[in-house]
N, C-alpha and C positions, 0 to 999 in steps of 0.2 A: 710259353707262348711267344712266338716270334713277333717282330714289329709289324710286318704286314698283317698278321692275324689280329693284333691288337687294334690296328687302324680299322680293319674290316669290322671288328666288333663294335667299335665306337660309332662308325658310320651306320651300322645296322640298327643300333639302339636309337640313334638320332632320327633315322628314317621312320622307325616304329612310333616315335613320340610326336612326329609332325602332325598326324591327324588330330591328336589330342590338343596340340597347340592351336591348330586352325579352328577346331571346334570351340575351344575356350574363347578365342578372339571373336568368333562369330556370336557366341552367347553374350559376351560383353558388349559388342556392337549393337545387337538387338535390344539388350537391356537399356543401353544408353538412349536409343531411339524411343523406346516405350516410356522410359522415365521422363524424357523431355516432353513428349506429347501429353502425358498424363499431368505433368506439372503445369503446362500451359493451359490445359483444360480446367484444372482446379483454380488457377489464377483468374481465368475469365469468369468462372462461376462465382467466386468470392466478390469480384468487382460488380457483377450483375446484381447480386443480392444486397450490395451496399455494406459489406462487412468492414471495409476500410473506414467508412464514415463512423460506424459504431465504435471503432477502436480509438477515435479521437479523444473520447472521454478518458480512456486509459492513459493516453499520452499526456493528458493535462494534469495527471496526478503529480504532485510536487516532486516526489523522490525519483520518478521516471523522467520528468521534464528536466530536472537538474543533472541527471546522468547523461544528458544529450543522446539518449537512446530512443529511437522511434520504432514502435511496433506497428507493422502493416500486415494484417492477416493474410491478404492475398499473396504477398511475397513469402511470408513466414511458412505458411502451410504448404505452399507449392514447393518450396525448397525442401521441407521435411519429406514430402511425398517423393520428390525426385531422388533424394539420397537413400531413402528406404528401399525404393524399387531398384535402384542401381546397385545397392548393396546386396539385395537378394540375388540378382543376376551374377554378381561377382562370386557369391557362394556357389552358385550353380557352375560357374566356370572352374572353380577349384575342384569341384567334384569331377568334372570332365578331365582335368589334368591328373586326377588320381592323387589328391593331396588331402587325405582324411583329417589330419591334425589341423590344418589351416581351416578346413570346412567346419570342424567342430568348434574352433575358436570363434569364427565368424557367426556361427549359429548361436553361440552363447550371447554374443553382442546383439544379434538380431532379437533374441528373446528378451533382452534388457530394454529394448526401445520402448515397448508399451509402458513399462514402469516410468521411464524418463518422460514420456509424453503425458502420462497422468499426473506426474509431479509438476510439470509445466502448467497444466490446467489448474491444479490446486493452487499454485502460486498466483496465477492471474486472478482467479476467483477470490483468493484471500486478500490480494491487494485492493480489489474493488470493495470488499466488505470493510476492510480497515479504513479506507478513505471515506466510505459511507458513514461509518460510525464516527469518524473524526468530524465530518460535516455536521452531524446531529449534535455532537457535544459542543462544537463551536457555536452553533446557532442557539442552543439552549443556554449556554453560559453567557453569551452576549445578550440575549433577551432578558435574562435574570440579572444582568449587571454584575456578574461575577468578575472580579479583576483577573487579568492575565488569562483571558479565555483562550487566546491562540496558543499560549504556552501549554495549557492543560490539554487542549485538543491534540497538539503535536506530540506530547508525552504519551498519550493514549494510542495515537497512531503508530508510533515507533515501537511501543510495547507489543501491540498486535502484529506489527510487521515482523518483529523478531520471532514471534510464535509461528507466524505463517512460514518463515524461512525454516524453522525447525521441523514443521510438519512436512514441508516440501522435501527436505533432505531425507526424512523418514520414508516418505512415499517413493523416493528414488533409491531406497534400500541402502542408504548410507548410515552407518552406526553413529548416532548423535548422543549417546549416553554421556560421554565425557564432556561434550559441549554443553549439554543441557544442565549437568550438575554445576559446572562453573558459571554458566550464564545465569542460573537461578540465583546464585549467591550475589553476582554482580548486579542483577536487576533489583534484588531485594534491597541492596545497599543504596542504589540510585533512588528507588522509590521512597525509601525511608528518609534519605537526605533531602529529597525534593519536598516531601510532606512536612518535615520539620522546618525547612527554610521558608516554604510557602506559608506555613501556619504562622510563623513569627512575623514575616514581612507583611502579611495581610490581615492580621488578627483584628485590627481596628476597623478595617473596611468590612470584614465579615460581620463584626459586631453591629456596625451600622446597617448592614444588609438584613440581618436577623431582626434588628429593632424595627425596621420598616414594616415587617409583617404584623407586628403587634401595635404599632402606633400610627400607621398610615391612615387609619379611619378617624383618628382624633383631629386631624386638620385637613383642610381642602383648599384648593386655589380660591382666593378671594377673602380668606379669613385674615383678620387683623390680630396679630399676636405680639407679645413681648417676651424675649428670652435674652438673658444676660445683658439687660439694659438696652437691648436693641429692639425697637418696635417697627413693624412694617407689615406690609400685605404679602401673603403667600402668592407668588406668581408662577411657581413651577415646582413639581415634585417628581423625583426619580426614585430609583431603587435603594439609594443609600443616603440621599439628602434632599432638602427642600430649599428654595430660594426666596428670600424676603426682599422687598423693595421698600426702602425707608422713605419718610417724608422728604428727606433731603435729596432723593433721587439715587441713593446708593443701593447696590444689590449685594446682599449678604447671603452666602451659602452656609447652611447650618446642617451638620451631620445628624441623622436620625437618632444616633446614640445620645444626643443631648436631651432628647425627650425623656430618657430614663434617668438622667442625672441632674437635670436642672428644673427649676420651677418655671412654668410657662403660664402666661396670662393670655387667654383668648377673649377678645372683645366682640360682643355682639353689636348689632347696628344701633340699638338704643344707647348702649354704653359709649359707643364711638361718637354718637351725636352729642352726648353730654360732655364728653371730653373735648 
């Protein structure tokens, strides 16, 4: 083939592909316009129904707040819709150009998007549930006077959070068997160490707490009692101790556990009058 024939062949092939290039560019342009309009429409819908205000509770969750990440549904979902629609039109453009391999690859990515979206929803719902359970545990432990209530609540939250992450990765079709096997061993060690450390550190407080269930009915505010040579009036009772006010004006806090190990005198009004 001579040089003029080679040049003529190249020009002919280029001219033949121009309609496909123009068609692909037109498809991309139309896709971009439709994606932008759809995204703006969804953003207005979310703002109208107040979805951004509902998400404020999510942004207040400690782990999200500390990460300096702010989730705004109107922006998030409009961006997702924009890129999904634009991506679909890009796939159509590759079909116009006659690029089946690229179209197949992009089609696989598009088919993966629903799994990614469902994984995101699982993560958001899981975070809400973990924070809800954390709040319940914190409120319960605080009301019962259990020591280190915030620590216990945080441990439970992060334990649930790690499980949520594992479920999210599985939903996104990511193999987590290796991570789960190692994470289970690490979590078991952490929980065991925490349980042993917490048990040793708070055994006396827990003993007083349990003692209060059995002995709280034995005394009441206003009673005059003597314990360990300390005599006074019971002026306050909580979940682990009670407070005496002596005749000298001193306030003495006595753990409930003392009621199980010490001899206590309770004076009634007639005895108090005689004394």
